[in-house]
N, C-alpha and C positions, 0 to 999 in steps of 0.2 A: 406481511412477513416472510423473511427470508427462511428456507429450509434447506436441506441437503440437496432436494429436488429442485431448487430455484436454478433458472437460466444463468451462469456466469460467463457465457462465450462472448468474448470481448468483439467478436466480427457482428453482434448484433446490438440494438440500442437497448432492448432488455437488459442482456447481459451486462454493459456498461452500467447500466442504472443500478440493477441489483449489487453489482462489484463496488461502485462507489457507495453505495448504503452500508454493505457489510465493511467496508474499508473506516468509514467515518464512525461506525459503531465501537468497530474495535479499539481506532485510536482514542476514541473517548475514555478508553481504560488506561491509558498511557500518560505518565506524567509529564510534565515541560522536562526537555533532554532526557527523557527516557529511551531506553533501548528496545527495539523488536528484532529478534531474529527468526526469519522465515524457515521453518523447518526443511520446507522442500527445496530450497536451493541455498542456504547456508548463509543467504544475506542479513547483514545486520544493518540497522538503520538507527539514527538518531533522530527521534521526534522532537521539532520545535512547535509547538502550538502557536506561540506567538506572532511568528511571521509565516505560519503554514509552510515550514521547510522540512524536509526529509533528506537528512544526511546520509549518503549511504558508504558504510566503514568497511566493507566487505563482502564478498561473495565467492562461494565456490562453485555454482553452476550458473551461468547466466540465465536470467529470466526476466526479460523486456517488458513482461505482462504488468509485473509490480509497479515499474515507472510508468507505464501509461495510464495505470487507474491512479497513483496518486494525482498525474498531471491532469487527469479529467476531473478529479474530485477539487482542482485549484491548489495544489501544492506545487511547490517547486522543489525539484530533486538535484541536490548537488551530489557529484560521484566522487568519492574521496577514495576510491579504492587502489 
């Protein structure tokens, strides 16, 4: 079970594994073509479950970690910013 104390450091295997688990759980709550606005960066993604594509629509603060975790989880990221 993931907690606030879980390791999410993307420089470690455990952190990547935990990050993927968190992302998959979170995305399961978003409907097809739904949007996710990431508060810490202002990045907005459209989520397409049908072909595992995350379409980046805008972002105020660059945050490469989001794309890294999407790709590690088997998602394609399209940058439309």
